[in-house]
N, C-alpha and C positions, 0 to 999 in steps of 0.2 A: 115528832110529836103529832099528835093528832089535832087536825084543824089548823095546822100551822099557816097554811096557805090563806085562810081566812082573816088571820091576825096580821097578814100583809095586804089585805084588801082585795084577794084573789077568790072568785067563786070557783064552785066544782067545775063548771064548763070552762072557765079559763085556765084550769091547770089540764084539764083534758085536752084543750087545744094547745097548751104548750107541749104536751105529750106528743100529740099528733104533728107537730111540727118538727120535734126532734125526729121522730121516726121517719116523717117524710124525706128529711135531709139526708138520713141514712140510706134510705132506699134507692133516692136518686144517686147517690154516689156509688153503692154499691153496684148499680145497674151501669153507670159510666165505667167502672173497672171492667164489667163484662164486655162491654162495647169496645173497649181500649184492647183488650186481649185477643178480642175477635177482629180486630184490625179496622173497626169501624170508625172511632174517634182517635185522634193523634196523641192526646195528652190528657190525664187528669192529676188533680192536685187536691188531696182529699180533706173533708171535714171530719172524718170518723175519729171519734173519741172527744171532740169539742162541742158537738151538738147542744148540749146541756147549758154550757157557759154562754153559747151564741144566742140562743132562742130566749134563755132567760133574762140576758142583758137587753134584746131588743125589745120584748114585752115591757121592760121599764120604761122605754122612751115614748114619745108622743110621735106617732106616725105622721100626724098631720102637720107638725112643725119642725121636727128635728131634723138634723141631716146627719146620715152615716158616711163614713169614709173607711169602709171595710178592707181587710186584707184578704189575701187569695183563697183561704181557707173558709171563709165567712158565707157557707151557703146558708146556715140557719138564721144568720142576720138578715140577708137578702129576700129569704122566703117570706118572712114575717113583714119586710116593708113592702113588700108587694110583687116580688119578682115571681113568676109562675115555673112549674116544672118545664113546660114548652119552652120559656125563654132559657132556662139553663141547658136544655138538651140542644137548642138553636145554636148556643154558643160552643157545647162540646163539638158539634159538626161541624162548625164554622160556616153557617149559612148565613145569607145576606140579611135575612130578616132577625139575626141576632142584635137585641137590644143593647148589648154592651158596646159592641164596636163594628156591628156590620160584618161579623166573621173575620175580621182583621187582627185580632189579638187572641192570644190562647185562652182556654177557660181560667177563671178566676180573676179576670180584669172586670170586675162588677162595675156596672154604670147606668142607672136608670133616672133620667131629669125629673119624670113625672113623679117618682116616689123618694126622691131626695136622696138617692143613692149616688154619690160622687165617685165617679170613674178613677180608678187607680192606675198605676204604670209599673212595668216589671221591676225596675231597682227597688229593693225592699225598703220600707219606712218612709218613702216619700210621702204618704198619705197624712203623716204626722204634721208636719208643717202646713199642709193643705187645710187640714182640720182647725189649725190654729188661725189660719185666716177666715174661715168660716165664722169661728167664735170671735175674732175682732169685729167680724162684720156685724154680728147681734149686738156686740156692746156699742159699737159706733152708730147702729141705726136704732138702739134701743127697743130690740125685738125679743121676746121671750122664747128663743130657741137655744137648742145646745148643739155643739158639734160632738159627735161621738165617733172616736176612731180605735182600732184595734190593730194587733202587731203580734209577733211571736217574740219569746224571750231572747232570742237571738237578735231581732232588731233593737232591743233596749241597749244593745252596744254600740248602735249607729249614732252618728253625729247629728242625723235628722231627728232622733228622738229627744237627745239632750237639748239641741237648739230649740226645738219646738216647745218642750215643756217648760224650759226656763222663761222664752217669751210669754207662754200663757201664764204662768205664774207671776212674773213681773206685771203684768198687766190685768191681774186677776179676771181672766177669760171663762166664759162659759163652755168649757171643753171637758170631756171625759176621756181618759185615756185609760184602755182596755188592754193589759198584756195577756194574751192566752198561752202561759206557760205550759208547752206540751213536752218539755223535758229534753228534746233534741232540736238543735240548730242544723238542720240537715242531718250530719253525721256526729256532732258535737254535743256530747251530754250536758246538761245544765252545771255539772260539779265543775266542768272545764271552761264555762262561759263566765261565772262570777264569783266573786270573792266574798260576796254577803250571803245571807240565809235565802232574801228573798228579791225579787225585782221590785217590789212595792217599798221595800227599805231606801231606795233611791229618792223617795218623794220629800224625805226629810231634809234632804240638801238642797231642795226647790222651795222649800217652805208651804207645801202643800199637803192636802190629805192623801195618805196611802194605807191600803190595806189589801191582805191577800185572803181569798175565800176558796172554798171546794169547788172547783170547774166542773164537778162530776153532781154537783148540786144545785139545779136551775133555780131554786128558791132562794138559796144564799145569794147567787149571783143577781137575781131579781132585787132583792133586798139592797144588795151593796149599790147597785147602779142607780135605783130609785132615789135614794138617799143621796148619791153624789149628784144627781139632776137636781134634786132640792136646792141643794148647796149652790149647785151653777146659776139656777135662775134667781136665787136670792142676792147674786154678786158676789159670793164667797169663793169664787175662782174654781180653778180645776182640780181634778181628782186622779191619783193613779191606783186602779184597780187591777189586782193580778188575779187571775183563775188559774188553777192548778188542775191540769188533767193529763192525758196520756195520748201521744200519737200513735192510734192504732195500725196504720198503714205506712209503707215506705214514704219518704218526703213527697215524691211524686211517681208517676209510673214510670218514669225513667231511672229511679232510685233503686239499688239492690240493698235493702238495709241489713240483710244478713252479715254484711262484711263490719258492721258495727255495733250491733246488738243482739242477744240470743233470741232463739225462736221461744225458748221457756218465758223469757220475759215478756214478749208481746202477748203471749197465750195467758199469762197469769192476768196482765192488764185486761184483756178482752173477757176474762170471766169476771173479774171484780166489777166491770163495767155492767154486764147484764145483770148480775146480783144486785147492784145499786139502783138500777132502772125499777126493777120489781119492787124493792123496798119503798123506793119514791112513790110509785103509782098506787100500791095497794096499802101501803102501811103511813108513808109519810105524810099523806093527803087526806086521807079518809079515816084511818085508824086501824087497828089491827082486826076489827070484826067485819070489814068491807070486802 
């Protein structure tokens, strides 16, 4: 729809910056894969296919107040919150100047105190109860910030997810849980992970707001997270937002995804993704005549 971004309170410059940040995340990620294959950096865990959801969500937050507790793919989130390409490359090369861990952790362990990016750890989903702790602090101190955390759909089957979201629900904490459903928990497809249609269907069991949005549509994600943040600041408790996209790379640079999904499936997803981005940039934001 023409001028859709303006209805969400975004200017033309805002959506151009949204697209630029998505593209930057993709370019850094692609360069890291080349460096890995050349034997220059040891490990890559990719954001490719999920940049739209990450940047759309991050732009809906307040960089000066909110805390983000990202999971290992969230390059788009941390770039928006203030990390630089150099920061990410220092991490990839395991340099002492790496702001995440001084080169002591593999890439994807994002953490930068000055930009309110809270350090993650290797076990999946531990960032969820950590985010709940930040949200509890906001409520106890009566401060108007939210804790925003992300995780894959595989993580939604972990105990940390259920314990964290239950505690946040019971205490009406200002926490936003965003599940980046990329269809695969390493090699396990979504249909073998859940016995419900959407991850967000689980929200009803905790008495909180839940919804599923197109993870390839950064404006849809922006809108969903904006509303979730507004509810949280008003004291209406947490939200579970599920973004649905597709993981365009293997799980990591150490994974061979050809053993569990067809090459044709991945190529079709890549083609659909490119088509969507062109439509977003030239039609979805400025109308068919631009």
